[in-house]
Backbone as CSV, one residue per row, in Angstrom:
resi,resn,N_x,N_y,N_z,CA_x,CA_y,CA_z,C_x,C_y,C_z
1,MET,87.508,82.492,166.589,88.505,81.604,167.161,89.804,81.771,166.332
2,ARG,90.906,81.955,167.093,92.219,82.067,166.511,92.706,80.759,165.952
3,ARG,93.316,80.853,164.704,93.898,79.696,164.147,95.250,79.403,164.702
4,PRO,95.622,78.160,164.879,97.008,77.920,165.447,98.038,78.573,164.511
5,GLU,99.222,78.950,165.068,100.347,79.528,164.335,100.701,78.755,163.194
6,SER,100.720,77.363,163.354,101.157,76.557,162.195,100.214,76.599,160.995
7,LEU,98.824,76.678,161.280,97.888,76.801,160.248,98.066,78.153,159.515
8,ARG,98.287,79.207,160.249,98.502,80.490,159.623,99.786,80.456,158.753
9,TRP,100.770,79.835,159.136,101.966,79.710,158.366,101.761,78.878,156.998
10,LEU,100.928,77.820,157.209,100.603,76.964,156.015,99.804,77.696,155.019
11,ALA,98.848,78.548,155.479,98.052,79.336,154.700,98.801,80.276,153.837
12,ALA,99.772,81.028,154.495,100.672,82.011,153.862,101.518,81.308,152.847
13,LEU,102.012,80.029,153.262,102.792,79.348,152.203,102.060,79.057,150.968
14,LEU,100.819,78.466,151.168,99.976,78.184,150.016,99.718,79.324,149.103
15,CYS,99.372,80.480,149.729,99.173,81.663,148.983,100.359,82.074,148.178
16,SER,101.506,81.986,148.771,102.785,82.317,148.068,103.040,81.422,146.957
17,VAL,102.755,80.163,147.100,102.984,79.173,145.996,102.032,79.503,144.864
18,GLY,100.804,79.846,145.275,99.834,80.154,144.228,100.219,81.409,143.450
19,ALA,100.851,82.368,144.132,101.321,83.523,143.396,102.454,83.303,142.470
20,VAL,103.277,82.427,142.914,104.390,82.086,142.019,103.972,81.274,140.832
21,ALA,102.993,80.397,140.992,102.509,79.573,140.029,101.604,80.206,138.956
22,ALA,101.005,81.338,139.380,100.043,82.074,138.434,100.814,82.500,137.190
23,PRO,100.276,82.217,136.047,100.867,82.412,134.762,100.980,84.048,134.605
24,ALA,102.220,84.427,133.985,102.357,85.862,133.780,101.445,86.294,132.594
25,ALA,101.042,87.614,132.767,100.234,88.091,131.745,100.918,88.184,130.361
26,GLU,100.209,87.806,129.304,100.742,87.814,127.983,101.037,89.194,127.507
27,PRO,102.278,89.462,127.006,102.508,90.876,126.537,101.499,91.324,125.483
28,SER,101.188,92.689,125.584,100.222,93.146,124.643,100.768,94.514,123.996
29,LEU,100.200,94.811,122.912,100.615,96.013,122.119,99.328,96.823,121.834
30,THR,99.282,98.049,122.353,98.086,98.954,122.110,98.349,99.771,120.761
31,VAL,97.388,99.682,119.917,97.541,100.453,118.599,96.363,101.425,118.466
32,VAL,96.642,102.631,118.297,95.639,103.652,118.114,95.858,104.233,116.768
33,ALA,94.847,103.939,115.841,94.952,104.411,114.469,93.460,104.413,113.814
34,ALA,93.227,105.435,112.874,92.035,105.485,112.234,90.847,105.606,113.160
35,GLY,91.024,106.363,114.303,89.983,106.550,115.182,89.662,105.355,116.089
36,ARG,90.425,104.301,116.008,90.132,103.030,116.835,91.385,102.728,117.718
37,THR,91.000,102.084,118.812,92.099,101.550,119.738,91.966,100.087,119.756
38,ALA,92.981,99.367,119.476,92.989,97.946,119.645,94.245,97.438,120.468
39,ILE,93.978,96.376,121.218,95.043,95.834,122.006,95.260,94.396,121.506
40,TYR,96.573,94.136,121.032,96.952,92.871,120.438,97.895,92.149,121.499
41,THR,97.546,90.883,121.630,98.438,90.081,122.519,99.512,89.340,121.530
42,THR,100.512,88.842,122.138,101.501,88.101,121.279,100.794,87.017,120.507
43,GLY,99.995,86.195,121.217,99.237,85.093,120.486,98.385,85.611,119.442
44,GLY,97.678,86.728,119.654,96.670,87.295,118.748,97.340,87.721,117.457
45,LEU,98.559,88.408,117.600,99.320,88.804,116.381,99.769,87.590,115.581
46,LEU,100.307,86.605,116.301,100.841,85.426,115.606,99.765,84.570,114.936
47,ALA,98.519,84.841,115.433,97.400,84.013,114.802,96.906,84.659,113.506
48,LEU,97.280,85.895,113.304,96.873,86.540,112.155,97.330,85.888,110.764
49,PRO,96.485,85.778,109.810,96.944,85.047,108.579,98.210,85.647,107.905
50,VAL,98.417,86.948,108.178,99.641,87.568,107.589,100.889,87.264,108.377
51,ALA,100.847,86.711,109.480,102.034,86.335,110.227,103.016,85.588,109.495
52,THR,104.288,85.865,109.491,105.234,85.193,108.721,106.634,85.273,109.402
53,THR,107.700,84.817,108.667,109.056,84.900,109.228,109.810,85.801,108.292
54,VAL,110.371,86.828,108.837,111.157,87.785,107.972,112.708,87.611,108.312
55,ALA,113.429,87.671,107.269,114.842,87.497,107.308,115.535,88.845,107.280
56,ILE,116.166,89.279,108.308,116.900,90.632,108.403,118.353,90.405,108.211
57,PRO,118.859,90.765,107.075,120.357,90.459,106.779,121.299,91.068,107.861
58,VAL,121.038,92.323,108.194,121.921,92.957,109.208,120.946,93.624,110.203
59,ASP,120.759,93.199,111.333,119.905,93.876,112.336,120.718,94.993,113.016
60,PRO,120.245,96.271,112.813,121.075,97.356,113.464,121.151,97.312,114.971
61,LEU,120.212,96.637,115.600,120.234,96.621,117.061,121.108,95.545,117.600
62,TYR,121.324,94.471,116.803,122.105,93.324,117.253,123.321,93.091,116.480
63,GLY,123.465,93.720,115.380,124.683,93.677,114.441,124.903,92.393,113.862
64,SER,123.794,91.588,113.679,123.915,90.325,112.999,122.635,89.988,112.142
65,SER,122.612,88.946,111.545,121.342,88.491,110.816,120.333,87.846,111.747
66,LYS,119.074,88.117,111.465,117.984,87.607,112.291,116.857,87.095,111.439
67,ALA,116.258,85.991,112.001,114.958,85.478,111.457,113.901,85.666,112.456
68,LEU,112.942,86.498,112.212,111.922,86.943,113.261,110.575,86.578,112.770
69,ARG,109.713,86.224,113.721,108.239,86.125,113.465,107.722,87.561,113.413
70,ALA,106.869,87.918,112.488,106.457,89.218,112.311,105.190,89.306,111.480
71,ILE,104.551,90.522,111.518,103.346,90.845,110.692,103.630,92.296,110.098
72,PRO,103.098,92.466,108.825,103.215,93.816,108.209,102.659,94.816,109.150
73,LEU,103.360,95.864,109.395,102.793,97.163,110.246,101.514,97.572,109.665
74,SER,101.417,97.591,108.274,100.242,98.200,107.621,99.029,97.440,108.027
75,THR,99.081,96.191,108.452,97.907,95.335,108.870,97.203,95.969,109.997
76,ILE,98.008,96.385,111.046,97.346,96.855,112.220,97.143,98.360,112.234
77,LEU,97.677,98.999,111.180,97.502,100.443,110.949,96.524,100.701,109.868
78,SER,95.727,99.690,109.579,94.696,99.782,108.535,93.822,101.007,108.700
79,GLY,93.629,101.787,107.654,92.847,103.057,107.784,93.708,104.242,108.089
80,ALA,94.951,104.172,108.502,95.763,105.345,108.811,95.987,106.074,107.583
81,GLU,96.246,107.457,107.792,96.361,108.310,106.584,97.902,108.410,106.295
82,ASP,98.242,108.432,104.998,99.687,108.449,104.535,100.404,109.719,105.036
83,ASP,99.591,110.873,105.111,100.255,112.114,105.538,100.272,112.365,107.035
84,ASN,99.747,111.400,107.794,99.881,111.605,109.280,101.326,110.984,109.683
85,THR,101.455,111.032,110.971,102.703,110.573,111.587,102.316,109.392,112.533
86,ILE,103.271,108.597,112.889,103.164,107.454,113.829,104.189,107.664,114.901
87,ARG,103.570,107.477,116.164,104.499,107.513,117.321,104.609,106.119,117.905
88,PHE,105.839,105.852,118.457,106.139,104.523,118.988,106.531,104.694,120.434
89,PHE,105.995,103.947,121.416,106.243,104.107,122.725,106.739,102.757,123.402
90,ALA,107.603,102.964,124.389,107.992,101.878,125.369,107.457,102.342,126.695
91,GLY,106.410,101.900,127.175,105.759,102.424,128.401,105.412,103.876,128.083
92,GLU,105.791,104.741,129.041,105.561,106.102,128.821,106.552,106.861,127.935
93,ARG,107.706,106.180,127.588,108.778,106.847,126.848,108.580,106.804,125.367
94,GLU,108.547,107.980,124.742,108.449,108.001,123.383,109.683,107.729,122.645
95,LEU,109.720,106.857,121.741,110.909,106.251,121.072,111.188,106.987,119.779
96,ALA,110.109,107.076,119.015,110.305,107.670,117.691,108.949,108.141,117.190
97,THR,109.035,109.125,116.239,107.843,109.653,115.540,108.242,109.683,114.073
98,LEU,107.580,108.812,113.331,107.905,108.697,111.820,106.800,108.982,110.979
99,ALA,107.080,109.413,109.783,106.083,109.681,108.704,105.270,108.384,108.446
100,ALA,104.038,108.541,108.445,103.172,107.356,108.117,103.345,106.695,106.776
101,GLY,103.582,107.515,105.763,103.656,107.003,104.380,104.577,105.748,104.284
102,PRO,105.893,105.932,104.645,106.796,104.876,104.524,106.415,103.621,105.328
103,LEU,105.759,103.842,106.482,105.376,102.734,107.329,104.258,101.945,106.782
104,LEU,103.458,102.566,105.953,102.256,101.918,105.346,102.554,101.251,104.024
105,ALA,103.706,101.655,103.501,104.145,101.101,102.174,104.225,99.648,102.084
106,LYS,103.799,99.029,100.880,103.791,97.677,100.766,104.826,97.246,99.743
107,GLY,105.790,98.130,99.341,106.775,97.753,98.414,106.778,98.754,97.271
108,PRO,107.653,98.708,96.302,108.729,97.778,96.221,109.936,98.073,97.104
109,GLY,109.912,99.192,97.765,110.995,99.458,98.675,110.902,98.937,100.037
110,PRO,111.507,99.618,101.079,111.416,98.992,102.454,110.006,98.889,102.860
111,VAL,109.715,97.812,103.578,108.405,97.486,104.161,108.545,97.248,105.671
112,ALA,107.718,97.970,106.431,107.741,97.994,107.825,106.962,96.757,108.423
113,TYR,107.610,95.998,109.487,106.955,94.876,110.022,107.062,95.114,111.616
114,ILE,106.137,94.468,112.322,106.200,94.460,113.758,106.647,92.997,114.050
115,ALA,107.830,92.883,114.605,108.465,91.576,115.018,107.970,91.297,116.393
116,ILE,107.656,89.991,116.650,107.103,89.488,117.939,107.935,88.468,118.536
117,GLU,108.317,88.725,119.693,109.142,87.813,120.607,108.261,86.661,121.166
118,THR,108.514,85.478,121.045,107.817,84.427,121.608,108.523,83.797,122.819
119,ALA,107.754,83.154,123.610,108.229,82.535,124.855,109.194,81.382,124.508
120,ASP,108.917,80.666,123.404,109.771,79.454,122.984,110.964,79.825,122.172
121,ALA,110.955,81.124,121.747,112.133,81.641,120.953,112.530,83.068,121.419
122,ALA,112.799,83.157,122.714,113.138,84.448,123.304,114.303,85.114,122.564
123,TRP,114.337,86.415,122.426,115.481,87.126,121.917,116.562,87.332,122.857
124,SER,117.723,87.481,122.410,118.954,87.630,123.341,118.825,89.126,123.879
125,PRO,119.554,89.366,124.991,119.481,90.769,125.523,120.186,91.716,124.517
126,LEU,119.823,92.999,124.597,120.459,93.945,123.792,121.874,94.163,124.126
127,LYS,122.152,94.063,125.401,123.475,94.134,125.963,123.548,93.307,127.272
128,ALA,124.728,93.048,127.695,124.860,92.277,128.973,124.047,92.837,130.095
129,GLY,123.292,91.989,130.819,122.439,92.462,131.859,121.190,93.156,131.551
130,ALA,120.860,93.369,130.224,119.812,94.157,129.863,118.681,93.294,129.305
131,ALA,117.546,93.922,129.103,116.435,93.143,128.432,116.651,92.951,126.961
132,SER,115.756,92.184,126.326,115.848,91.948,124.894,115.154,93.112,124.196
133,ALA,115.104,93.072,122.913,114.330,94.159,122.108,112.781,93.870,122.189
134,GLY,112.368,92.887,122.842,111.026,92.468,122.839,110.200,93.213,123.827
135,PRO,108.845,92.970,123.903,108.197,91.876,123.240,107.818,92.194,121.781
136,PHE,107.879,93.520,121.504,107.520,93.902,120.045,108.517,94.881,119.647
137,ARG,108.820,94.982,118.284,109.768,95.900,117.781,109.434,96.170,116.312
138,LEU,109.809,97.292,115.842,109.747,97.670,114.378,110.933,97.253,113.674
139,VAL,110.738,96.456,112.564,111.915,96.134,111.739,111.609,96.311,110.239
140,TRP,112.513,96.392,109.390,112.274,96.715,108.022,112.757,95.589,107.115
141,LEU,111.892,95.123,106.283,112.236,94.174,105.225,112.739,94.921,103.984
142,LYS,113.716,94.490,103.282,114.291,95.162,102.134,114.731,96.562,102.556
143,ALA,115.343,96.649,103.681,115.791,97.935,104.254,116.918,98.472,103.338
144,ASP,116.852,99.916,103.175,117.853,100.583,102.416,118.421,101.748,103.328
145,LYS,119.200,102.655,102.815,119.755,103.735,103.595,118.745,104.593,104.218
146,THR,117.528,104.651,103.758,116.608,105.541,104.382,116.138,105.026,105.704
147,VAL,116.382,103.769,105.891,115.886,103.110,107.208,117.107,102.478,107.802
148,ALA,118.295,102.880,107.662,119.553,102.145,108.080,119.849,102.509,109.588
149,GLY,119.417,103.608,110.026,119.697,103.981,111.467,118.949,103.135,112.476
150,ALA,119.720,102.818,113.581,118.938,102.144,114.627,117.792,102.902,115.192
151,GLU,117.819,104.236,115.180,116.685,105.038,115.735,115.487,104.789,114.959
152,LEU,115.502,104.217,113.751,114.269,103.979,112.952,113.847,102.408,113.225
153,TRP,114.447,101.760,114.128,114.023,100.349,114.488,113.674,100.316,116.000
154,PRO,112.689,101.150,116.454,112.341,101.171,117.925,111.917,99.889,118.364
155,ALA,112.362,99.535,119.657,112.164,98.278,120.220,111.430,98.398,121.528
156,GLN,111.162,97.213,122.167,110.502,97.138,123.420,109.141,97.892,123.428
157,LEU,108.398,97.754,122.242,107.171,98.517,122.026,106.039,98.107,122.907
158,THR,105.250,99.076,123.430,104.066,98.851,124.106,102.872,99.512,123.470
159,ARG,103.063,100.524,122.694,101.980,101.372,122.143,102.514,102.031,120.835
160,ILE,101.639,101.996,119.839,101.778,102.664,118.577,100.534,103.607,118.284
161,GLU,100.700,104.796,117.927,99.564,105.680,117.706,99.768,106.585,116.554
162,GLU,98.709,106.756,115.831,98.673,107.675,114.738,98.279,109.108,115.270
163,ILE,99.026,110.120,114.717,98.652,111.471,115.047,98.603,112.345,113.889
164,GLN,98.227,113.652,114.108,98.056,114.557,112.978,99.359,114.789,112.121
165,PRO,99.216,115.198,110.910,100.423,115.430,110.043,101.415,116.463,110.766
166,LEU,102.670,116.254,110.418,103.679,117.118,111.008,103.400,118.625,110.755
167,GLY,102.901,118.957,109.575,102.662,120.500,109.211,101.600,120.990,110.115
168,LYS,100.562,120.195,110.574,99.564,120.765,111.411,100.110,120.862,112.885
169,ARG,100.932,119.990,113.287,101.444,120.010,114.651,102.569,120.990,114.709
170,PHE,103.235,121.197,113.611,104.502,122.113,113.654,104.433,123.096,112.467
171,PRO,103.592,124.044,112.509,103.424,124.985,111.314,104.664,125.702,111.052
172,MET,105.582,125.748,111.955,106.871,126.493,111.636,107.787,125.752,110.635
173,ILE,107.424,124.545,110.247,108.262,123.862,109.206,107.591,123.905,107.817
174,VAL,106.449,124.511,107.714,105.657,124.519,106.415,106.142,125.643,105.572
175,PRO,106.331,125.451,104.333,106.782,126.457,103.391,105.675,127.534,103.143
176,GLY,106.074,128.590,102.522,105.128,129.638,102.328,103.807,129.275,101.621
177,ALA,102.673,129.837,102.050,101.416,129.487,101.606,101.240,129.937,100.152
178,ARG,101.917,130.894,99.595,101.733,131.413,98.300,102.316,130.529,97.189
179,LEU,103.088,129.612,97.593,103.722,128.739,96.692,102.612,127.868,95.961
180,ALA,102.852,127.638,94.640,101.893,126.784,93.852,101.949,125.406,94.392
181,PRO,100.871,124.630,94.296,100.875,123.196,94.798,101.895,122.317,94.157
182,ASN,102.291,122.574,92.968,103.361,121.720,92.320,104.720,122.340,92.343
183,HIS,104.964,123.431,93.176,106.261,124.114,93.312,107.312,123.076,93.815
184,PRO,108.511,123.076,93.212,109.556,122.176,93.716,109.758,122.334,95.220
185,ILE,109.632,123.486,95.783,109.904,123.672,97.237,108.840,122.827,97.959
186,ARG,107.605,122.706,97.561,106.639,121.775,98.215,107.049,120.359,98.154
187,ALA,107.635,119.940,96.995,108.144,118.555,96.881,109.328,118.372,97.857
188,GLY,110.135,119.476,97.974,111.277,119.369,98.935,110.784,119.223,100.335
189,PHE,109.654,119.792,100.714,109.110,119.733,102.005,108.702,118.287,102.312
190,VAL,108.204,117.642,101.216,107.816,116.228,101.255,109.108,115.417,101.552
191,ALA,110.196,115.741,100.805,111.383,115.002,100.938,112.007,115.225,102.426
192,PHE,111.843,116.440,102.830,112.344,116.643,104.220,111.644,115.870,105.219
193,GLN,110.377,115.680,105.112,109.525,114.800,106.085,109.925,113.311,105.880
194,LYS,110.257,113.043,104.680,110.587,111.520,104.427,112.023,111.238,104.855
195,HIS,112.968,112.121,104.701,114.410,111.699,105.004,114.914,112.427,106.192
196,CYS,114.471,113.586,106.672,115.155,114.337,107.647,114.503,114.498,109.070
197,ILE,113.118,114.468,109.020,112.423,114.874,110.237,112.573,113.780,111.330
198,GLY,112.920,112.564,110.827,113.140,111.497,111.955,114.275,111.741,112.770
199,CYS,115.144,112.648,112.365,116.386,112.899,113.299,116.534,114.409,113.569
200,HIS,115.951,115.315,112.775,116.238,116.720,112.832,114.955,117.491,113.110
201,THR,115.083,118.726,113.759,113.999,119.658,113.871,114.359,120.778,112.827
202,LEU,113.306,121.622,112.560,113.574,122.701,111.669,112.669,123.921,112.279
203,ASN,113.259,125.068,112.572,112.648,126.104,113.361,112.185,125.595,114.665
204,GLY,112.805,124.611,115.226,112.402,124.047,116.510,111.222,123.033,116.428
205,GLY,110.659,122.910,115.222,109.551,122.038,114.966,109.937,120.652,114.724
206,GLY,109.331,119.686,115.396,109.702,118.271,115.185,109.755,117.499,116.482
207,ASP,109.747,116.247,116.441,109.843,115.431,117.664,111.149,114.968,118.099
208,SER,112.147,114.864,117.124,113.408,114.249,117.337,114.438,115.307,117.543
209,THR,115.396,115.075,118.367,116.574,116.029,118.539,117.869,115.179,118.414
210,LEU,117.774,114.090,117.663,118.984,113.275,117.517,120.069,114.118,116.709
211,GLY,119.668,114.818,115.719,120.528,115.800,114.899,120.297,117.177,115.197
212,PRO,121.050,118.110,114.789,120.881,119.536,115.007,119.585,120.031,114.224
213,ASP,119.120,121.168,114.664,118.091,121.896,113.948,118.665,122.348,112.679
214,LEU,117.897,122.265,111.643,118.285,122.533,110.218,117.944,124.048,109.803
215,ASN,117.634,124.861,110.754,117.365,126.246,110.405,117.738,127.326,111.494
216,ILE,117.749,126.885,112.770,118.122,127.801,113.891,119.401,127.295,114.576
217,PRO,120.400,128.170,114.645,120.393,129.512,114.276,120.694,129.810,112.876
218,TYR,121.287,128.743,112.159,121.559,128.943,110.700,121.141,127.642,109.942
219,SER,120.676,127.905,108.713,120.416,126.708,107.742,121.783,126.333,107.228
220,PRO,121.960,124.960,107.018,123.218,124.589,106.413,123.444,125.189,105.066
221,THR,122.338,125.633,104.343,122.476,126.315,103.021,123.205,127.654,103.236
222,GLU,123.211,128.205,104.500,123.935,129.529,104.741,125.383,129.374,105.079
223,TYR,125.841,128.234,105.486,127.264,128.094,105.851,128.002,127.055,105.049
224,LEU,127.329,126.313,104.086,128.006,125.315,103.240,127.722,125.662,101.881
225,ARG,128.781,125.612,101.014,128.553,125.774,99.599,127.657,124.678,99.091
226,PRO,126.908,124.914,98.030,125.916,123.886,97.536,126.576,122.528,97.280
227,GLU,127.816,122.473,96.722,128.346,121.205,96.313,128.834,120.520,97.669
228,ALA,129.267,121.354,98.661,129.647,120.754,99.968,128.431,120.164,100.665
229,LEU,127.309,120.868,100.614,126.103,120.344,101.253,125.660,119.086,100.576
230,ARG,125.602,119.029,99.348,125.311,117.820,98.572,126.173,116.640,98.965
231,LYS,127.416,116.971,99.152,128.398,115.926,99.567,128.115,115.485,100.887
232,LEU,127.767,116.340,101.833,127.458,115.957,103.155,126.323,114.871,103.138
233,ILE,125.257,115.314,102.326,124.120,114.349,102.368,124.345,113.080,101.725
234,ARG,125.060,113.122,100.678,125.413,111.920,99.957,126.268,110.962,100.784
235,ASP,127.303,111.514,101.475,128.249,110.698,102.308,128.773,111.568,103.330
236,PRO,128.173,111.604,104.520,128.628,112.553,105.541,129.988,112.362,105.983
237,GLN,130.619,111.195,106.079,131.962,110.924,106.407,132.976,111.397,105.317
238,SER,132.557,111.685,104.120,133.425,112.123,103.061,133.690,113.640,103.247
239,LEU,132.764,114.359,103.946,132.981,115.805,104.139,133.741,116.041,105.525
240,ARG,133.206,115.474,106.487,133.819,115.574,107.794,133.739,114.274,108.591
241,ARG,134.911,113.756,108.950,134.928,112.464,109.546,134.731,112.590,111.066
242,TRP,133.720,111.820,111.489,133.270,111.889,112.865,132.750,110.485,113.238
243,PRO,133.581,109.750,114.053,133.119,108.419,114.373,131.827,108.315,115.073
244,GLY,131.507,109.287,115.879,130.176,109.341,116.548,129.000,109.712,115.750
245,SER,129.194,110.083,114.438,128.013,110.577,113.690,127.079,109.400,113.430
246,LYS,125.831,109.668,113.561,124.726,108.711,113.205,124.018,109.041,111.936
247,MET,124.426,110.041,111.180,123.798,110.316,110.008,124.155,109.338,108.910
248,PRO,123.111,108.738,108.301,123.477,107.761,107.178,123.716,108.510,105.929
249,ALA,124.315,107.829,104.918,124.652,108.374,103.593,123.333,108.130,102.819
250,PHE,123.055,109.070,101.974,121.887,108.970,101.054,122.398,108.935,99.595
251,ASP,122.409,107.737,99.099,122.942,107.627,97.774,121.802,108.003,96.719
252,ALA,122.139,107.977,95.458,121.160,108.440,94.434,120.020,107.464,94.238
253,LYS,120.190,106.268,94.768,118.946,105.324,94.748,118.057,105.660,95.853
254,THR,118.548,105.987,96.928,117.759,106.301,98.130,117.113,107.747,98.061
255,LEU,117.905,108.683,97.543,117.558,110.088,97.327,117.888,110.510,96.005
256,PRO,117.038,110.406,94.996,117.447,110.674,93.592,117.855,112.159,93.502
257,ASP,118.631,112.522,92.493,119.196,113.843,92.263,118.081,114.960,92.221
258,ARG,116.904,114.614,91.553,115.859,115.546,91.468,115.291,115.814,92.873
259,GLU,115.123,114.803,93.729,114.550,114.904,94.990,115.557,115.723,95.946
260,LEU,116.830,115.434,95.799,117.879,116.161,96.505,117.745,117.632,96.204
261,ALA,117.683,117.985,94.926,117.610,119.377,94.559,116.347,120.005,95.156
262,GLU,115.225,119.312,95.180,114.066,119.855,95.759,114.168,120.045,97.282
263,LEU,114.815,119.099,97.934,115.135,119.323,99.300,115.987,120.496,99.645
264,LEU,117.008,120.664,98.853,117.834,121.902,99.082,117.093,123.155,98.692
265,ALA,116.141,123.198,97.825,115.312,124.289,97.557,114.423,124.601,98.722
266,TYR,113.910,123.620,99.349,113.127,123.777,100.579,113.968,124.349,101.732
267,LEU,115.141,123.816,101.944,115.994,124.389,102.974,116.452,125.830,102.698
268,ARG,116.720,126.139,101.452,117.052,127.563,101.201,115.759,128.467,101.437
269,HIS,114.668,128.051,101.059,113.488,128.768,101.257,113.128,128.994,102.685
270,MET,113.325,127.942,103.501,113.073,128.089,104.910,114.127,128.939,105.639
271,ALA,115.376,129.107,105.025,116.370,129.981,105.702,115.768,131.439,105.710
272,ASP,114.875,131.755,104.962,114.269,133.114,104.904,113.007,133.104,105.772
273,ARG,112.651,132.074,106.393,111.410,131.947,107.188,111.744,131.366,108.645
274,LYS,112.826,131.958,109.249,113.173,131.581,110.584,112.199,131.939,111.562
275,VAL,112.041,131.125,112.597,111.163,131.386,113.686,112.080,131.584,114.980
276,THR,112.001,132.647,115.659,112.757,132.828,116.791,112.311,131.843,118.014
277,PRO,113.280,131.075,118.429,112.972,130.084,119.466,112.579,130.782,120.716
278,PRO,111.626,130.241,121.557,111.213,130.805,122.751,112.393,130.937,123.743
279,ALA,112.345,132.008,124.546,113.377,132.225,125.609,113.328,131.154,126.590
280,LYS,114.486,130.699,127.010,114.506,129.706,128.092,114.593,130.298,129.536
């Protein structure tokens, strides 16, 4: 038996009202680390005993101070290896790949947190007509110049995953196997992963292309005098002024003189270990 047209219209209206009234799904963050996959909701993260409010003096995404509800990233990356790397995603888009060591550190230097946007304290849009940095984002407490760039504060996160160490994924960045374990060049390789790989590739190896490759076609050790290269690292704008530059300055507190010397030794070493990039 056919229903009268008015009843069909009423049924459609009730269905549409029900659809509008249905609560939206709570935002969730997928974390893959230490061989486990976990899915955390906003409420689930905020219910953790470590949830706190962090004060960010200068938020590089918003350009102002922020007080954000957050948890230490090390909490949800428990069991991750220091020498691995951590990738951050917004949907299917990879935002950043960072060394795990600094992300797992608990002080005294910068400490990584996952900030959580809440419905009753929504964050402002990143720009007019755009979405906010939520529902989850990486922020740094006690941030210094090593984490000053906005590229190290990925936002709108949906997934975080631990992956193999950079040296295993990109063997072209690894120094010569014959070097002693305590050789300064190996220490320089550690410094390269800590300070440089977040923005640069070397021999085409690495995930980020924000800055130029540091060996192909030439290493900066081949076209800059040592004192000029040190000056570039210490304060890029003091060597060549470029308003569009995103390279931060690395002062002696952030990158001690000995570590800088080891980094330069690694770059000089790799200048003799170039890898021909694949033909396009």
